[in-house]
C-alpha positions in Angstrom: 0.0 0.0 0.0 1.3 3.5 -0.8 0.9 6.6 1.3 2.0 10.3 1.1 5.1 11.5 3.0 5.0 15.1 4.4 7.6 17.6 5.4 6.8 21.1 6.8 3.1 20.6 5.9 3.6 19.7 2.3 3.7 16.4 0.4 7.3 15.5 -0.6 7.0 11.9 -1.7 5.6 8.4 -1.3 6.1 5.5 1.1 5.4 1.9 -0.1 4.3 -0.1 2.9 4.0 -3.9 2.2 3.0 -6.1 5.1 3.9 -9.8 5.0 4.3 -12.7 7.5 7.6 -11.4 8.8 6.7 -7.7 9.3 6.7 -4.8 6.8 8.9 -3.9 3.9 9.1 -0.1 3.5 10.4 1.8 0.5 10.5 5.6 0.8 11.1 7.9 -2.2 11.1 11.7 -1.5 12.5 14.9 -2.9 15.5 16.3 -1.1 14.3 18.7 1.6 15.4 20.1 4.9 18.4 22.2 3.6 21.0 19.8 4.9 19.1 18.9 8.1 19.3 15.3 9.2 15.7 14.1 8.7 14.2 10.9 10.0 11.0 9.3 8.7 8.2 8.8 11.3 4.9 7.0 11.1 1.9 7.9 13.2 -1.2 5.7 13.8 -4.7 6.7 14.8 -4.0 5.3 18.3 -1.3 8.0 18.8 1.6 5.5 18.5 4.6 7.0 16.7 7.4 5.0 15.2 10.7 6.1 13.8 10.7 4.2 10.5 14.3 5.1 9.6 16.9 7.5 8.4 16.6 8.3 4.6 19.8 8.9 2.7 20.4 11.0 -0.4 20.5 8.9 -3.5 20.5 10.1 -7.1 19.1 13.6 -6.0 16.3 12.1 -3.9 15.9 10.9 -0.3 15.6 7.1 -0.2 15.0 4.5 2.5 14.5 0.8 2.0 14.2 -1.5 5.1 12.3 -4.2 6.8 10.5 -3.6 10.1 10.0 -6.9 12.0 6.7 -7.8 13.6 8.4 -7.7 16.9 9.6 -4.1 16.3 6.1 -3.0 15.4 4.6 -4.8 18.4 7.1 -3.4 20.9 6.4 0.2 19.6 2.6 -0.4 19.9 2.1 -0.1 16.1 -0.1 -2.3 14.0 1.2 -3.7 10.7 -1.4 -1.5 8.9 0.0 1.5 7.0 0.5 4.5 9.3 -2.2 7.2 9.2 0.4 9.9 8.7 4.1 9.6 7.5 6.4 12.6 7.8 10.1 13.7 7.7 11.4 15.6 10.7 14.5 16.0 12.8 12.6 14.7 15.9 9.2 13.2 16.4 6.2 15.6 16.4 3.5 15.3 19.0 0.9 12.9 17.7 -2.3 14.4 16.2 -5.2 12.5 17.7 -8.3 12.8 15.6 -11.6 12.3 17.4 -15.2 13.2 16.7 -16.1 15.4 19.7 -19.7 15.3 20.9 -19.9 19.1 21.3 -18.0 22.3 20.6 -17.1 22.6 24.3 -15.6 19.1 24.2 -13.6 20.0 21.1 -12.2 23.1 22.8 -11.4 21.0 25.9 -9.5 18.4 23.8 -7.5 20.9 21.9 -6.5 23.0 25.0 -3.0 22.3 26.1 -2.8 20.5 29.4 -1.4 22.5 32.3 2.2 21.3 33.1 4.4 22.0 36.1 7.2 24.3 35.2 10.6 22.6 35.6 13.1 24.5 37.6 15.5 24.4 34.7 15.9 22.5 31.4 19.3 21.3 30.2 19.7 21.2 26.5 22.4 19.3 24.6 21.9 21.2 21.3 20.9 18.0 19.5 17.3 18.1 18.5 16.7 14.3 18.9 18.4 14.1 22.3 16.6 17.2 23.5 13.3 15.8 22.4 14.0 12.6 24.3 14.8 14.6 27.4 11.6 16.7 27.0 9.5 13.6 26.6 11.0 12.2 29.9 12.1 8.9 28.4 15.8 9.8 29.0 17.2 10.9 32.4 20.0 13.4 32.7 22.7 14.2 35.2 25.3 17.0 35.0 28.9 16.2 35.8 30.7 19.6 35.4 30.6 20.4 31.7 29.6 16.8 30.8 26.0 15.5 30.7 25.3 11.9 31.4 22.1 10.8 29.7 20.7 7.4 30.6 17.6 5.1 30.0 16.6 1.6 30.8 18.2 -1.1 28.5 17.5 -4.7 27.7 19.3 -6.4 24.8 16.0 -7.9 23.4 14.0 -4.6 23.3 14.3 -1.1 21.7 15.7 1.6 24.0 15.2 5.4 24.0 18.9 6.3 23.3 18.9 4.1 20.1 19.3 7.1 17.8 22.8 7.6 19.4 23.5 3.9 20.1 27.1 4.1 18.7 27.9 6.6 21.4 26.3 4.6 24.3 27.7 2.2 26.8 25.7 -0.2 28.9 26.0 -0.4 32.7 23.8 -3.0 34.3 20.3 -2.5 33.0 20.9 1.1 31.7 22.3 2.6 28.5 24.4 5.7 29.1 25.6 8.4 26.9 28.2 11.0 28.0 27.6 14.2 26.1 30.0 17.1 25.9 29.2 19.9 23.4 32.4 20.7 21.5 33.5 24.3 22.2 30.8 25.2 24.7 29.2 23.9 27.8 25.6 22.5 27.8 23.0 25.2 28.0 20.8 25.7 31.0 17.6 27.5 30.2 15.9 29.2 33.2 
């Protein structure tokens, strides 16, 4: 089955999504976009589940991605084998768009209103959009050690883990994956 791929609100290409007994074979073909930004392909389902499908690479003047997603990968991410409701390119996952049919206008306003959140005392930023998104979502914990940040998350060898986008920089200690992050030429930013 084929679906549109979006970037910055506009259609930029197509994604072929072929489910079989072993999982799903994906084939993405898009125009080059993002002005040199490292874009990842994400799928979003009606349930609100979001899955990083992969990292497209420039090929013959286009962005291409061919890969297989196993049934286990989809199941662990809470995603069905059915084609995603929305496919998009972005540097980090966007908040899911949950589409409902509200019973009244008041309910619609209530559903679209942003939930009140407690203000954190401070937010540490690495400067990397993907790592900062993981920190904001709360799936990665952070500790400061001078000018170095130590990011960590739960790890099990048989399951996906939150720091997977930076797995080549991670080490495993017990049941946690750790990433020591030091921004070159500047210390991590603290936003009051």
